[in-house]
C-alpha positions as CSV (number, residue, x, y, z in Angstrom):
1,R,-0.4,0.2,-0.2
2,V,2.7,2.2,-0.1
3,G,2.1,3.6,-3.4
4,E,-1.0,5.2,-2.7
5,I,-0.3,8.5,-1.0
6,G,-3.9,8.7,0.3
7,H,-3.3,5.4,2.7
8,Y,-1.1,8.7,4.9
9,I,-2.9,11.7,4.6
10,R,-4.7,12.4,7.7
11,R,-7.5,13.9,8.6
12,G,-7.3,17.2,10.2
13,K,-9.7,19.5,12.0
14,L,-11.2,21.0,8.6
15,W,-11.9,18.5,7.1
16,Q,-13.5,16.5,10.4
17,A,-15.7,19.7,10.3
18,F,-16.0,19.9,6.6
19,A,-17.2,16.2,6.9
20,A,-19.2,16.2,9.4
21,Q,-22.9,14.3,9.7
22,Q,-24.3,17.3,12.0
23,R,-23.4,21.6,12.0
24,P,-19.9,21.6,13.4
25,V,-18.6,23.8,15.7
26,L,-14.9,24.1,14.7
27,L,-12.7,26.6,16.8
28,I,-9.3,28.1,14.6
29,D,-7.2,29.7,18.1
30,E,-4.9,32.2,17.7
31,I,-4.8,32.8,14.2
32,D,-2.9,35.5,14.6
33,K,0.1,34.1,15.7
34,A,-0.2,32.4,11.5
35,D,1.4,33.5,8.6
36,T,-0.7,36.1,6.9
37,D,-0.4,33.2,3.5
38,F,-2.2,30.7,6.3
39,Q,-4.5,33.4,7.2
40,D,-5.3,34.3,2.9
41,D,-6.1,30.5,2.6
42,M,-8.7,30.1,5.9
43,L,-10.6,33.4,4.1
44,D,-10.0,31.7,0.9
45,V,-11.0,27.7,2.3
46,L,-13.9,29.5,4.1
47,D,-15.3,31.3,1.4
48,Q,-15.9,28.6,-1.1
49,M,-16.6,26.0,1.7
50,Q,-14.6,23.2,0.0
51,F,-10.5,22.4,0.0
52,D,-8.7,21.0,-2.4
53,I,-5.7,18.1,-1.5
54,I,-3.7,17.8,-4.3
55,E,-1.6,15.1,-3.8
56,I,-4.6,12.8,-3.9
57,D,-6.8,15.1,-6.7
58,K,-9.9,15.8,-4.3
59,T,-11.5,18.2,-3.5
60,I,-13.3,18.1,0.2
61,A,-16.6,20.0,-0.2
62,A,-18.7,20.8,3.7
63,R,-21.9,19.1,4.1
64,H,-22.5,22.0,6.3
65,R,-21.1,24.9,6.9
66,P,-19.8,24.8,10.4
67,V,-19.8,27.7,13.0
68,I,-16.6,29.3,13.3
69,I,-14.8,30.4,16.2
70,I,-11.6,31.8,15.8
71,T,-9.7,33.7,18.9
72,S,-6.8,36.1,17.8
73,N,-4.8,37.6,21.2
74,A,-3.8,40.8,18.6
75,K,0.0,40.3,18.6
76,K,-0.2,40.6,14.9
77,D,-2.7,42.8,12.7
78,L,-5.2,40.1,10.6
79,S,-5.7,41.5,7.2
80,D,-8.5,43.7,6.5
81,P,-10.0,40.6,4.1
82,F,-10.1,38.6,6.5
83,L,-12.1,41.0,9.5
84,G,-13.7,42.2,6.8
85,R,-15.7,38.3,7.4
86,C,-15.5,38.4,10.6
87,N,-18.3,39.1,13.6
88,F,-16.3,40.6,16.8
89,H,-16.4,39.8,20.6
90,H,-14.0,41.8,22.7
91,I,-13.4,39.7,26.2
92,A,-12.2,42.2,28.8
93,F,-10.0,39.9,31.1
94,P,-11.2,39.5,33.7
95,D,-11.9,40.6,37.0
96,P,-10.4,39.4,40.4
97,D,-14.9,38.5,40.8
98,M,-14.4,36.2,37.8
99,M,-11.1,35.3,38.2
100,R,-11.7,33.8,41.9
101,Q,-14.2,31.6,40.2
102,I,-12.6,30.6,36.4
103,I,-9.8,29.1,39.4
104,H,-12.8,27.6,41.7
105,A,-14.2,26.2,38.3
106,H,-10.8,24.1,37.8
107,D,-10.2,23.9,42.0
108,P,-13.7,23.7,43.7
109,N,-11.9,23.1,47.1
110,L,-9.3,25.2,47.6
111,E,-8.9,26.9,50.8
112,E,-10.4,30.3,49.9
113,T,-7.6,32.8,51.9
114,L,-5.4,30.9,49.8
115,V,-6.8,32.1,46.8
116,N,-7.5,35.7,48.0
117,A,-4.3,36.5,49.2
118,A,-3.6,34.8,45.6
119,I,-5.3,37.5,43.5
120,K,-4.6,39.9,45.5
121,A,-0.5,39.2,44.9
122,F,-1.7,38.4,40.7
123,Y,-3.5,42.3,40.6
124,D,-0.7,43.6,42.1
125,L,1.7,42.5,40.0
126,R,0.0,43.1,37.0
127,K,0.4,46.4,38.1
128,L,3.3,47.1,37.8
129,S,4.6,49.3,35.3
130,G,7.4,48.3,32.2
131,L,6.8,44.8,32.1
132,S,6.8,43.2,28.9
133,K,4.2,40.4,29.7
134,K,1.2,40.9,32.8
135,P,1.2,37.2,34.2
136,G,-2.7,36.3,32.5
137,T,-5.3,33.6,33.7
138,S,-3.6,31.0,32.4
139,E,-0.5,31.4,34.4
140,L,-2.6,32.2,37.1
141,L,-4.2,28.9,37.2
142,D,-0.9,26.7,37.2
143,W,0.8,29.6,40.1
144,V,-2.3,28.8,42.0
145,R,-1.9,25.0,41.7
146,A,2.8,25.3,42.4
147,L,1.2,27.4,45.3
148,V,-0.6,24.7,47.2
149,I,2.0,21.6,45.7
150,G,4.3,23.6,47.3
151,G,2.3,24.3,50.3
152,I,2.1,27.5,50.3
153,D,-0.4,29.8,52.7
154,A,-1.7,32.3,52.0
155,E,0.4,34.5,54.9
156,T,3.7,34.3,53.0
157,L,1.8,35.4,49.7
158,S,1.5,38.8,51.7
159,E,5.6,38.8,52.6
160,E,7.0,37.8,49.2
161,I,5.7,35.4,45.5
162,P,6.7,32.7,45.6
163,F,7.0,30.7,42.2
164,I,7.4,34.3,40.6
165,G,8.5,32.4,38.1
166,V,5.2,30.0,37.3
167,L,3.5,33.7,36.7
168,L,6.6,35.7,34.8
169,K,8.7,34.2,31.5
170,K,10.4,37.4,30.6
171,T,14.5,37.8,32.4
172,E,13.3,41.4,32.2
173,D,10.1,41.5,34.1
174,L,11.8,38.7,37.1
175,K,14.6,41.7,37.0
176,R,12.1,44.2,37.1
177,V,10.6,42.3,40.3
178,G,14.0,41.6,42.1
179,Y,14.9,37.7,41.2
């Protein structure tokens, strides 16, 4: 069967969505990290609701137009034609109350005093000017896990920020806060 290249082609998420029996939901995450060529190619595919697999001379057409959710962190500008075909929904950075809910959704059994102390330290850190990359939600969740595993209590967080490398990923940011 090595003579048939079709045996070596895997169905990716787009192909799976296009072949679905019912209307699917397709997530294209962080498209701003992709090359501009990818954005343009994706725009063509989504306009036509089909794509070609040249190696096997086959066109894959969508049975049902998927609901497509595309995320972007605005690291790079997206092309105007691409943006013109999108409906936008900006999600603001969570406030402390929402962040508390997010933390508890991941671990409902956390001690509330630890959660409150972690949130306070986290937002105090985010307020510092000059950070090149402020910690985000995923860093906070990872940090809370590290605090629990490390046996850190709420009182310690009022004096220091243990495992700060979980929150800050850039050397210049660590230097900025004195680590």
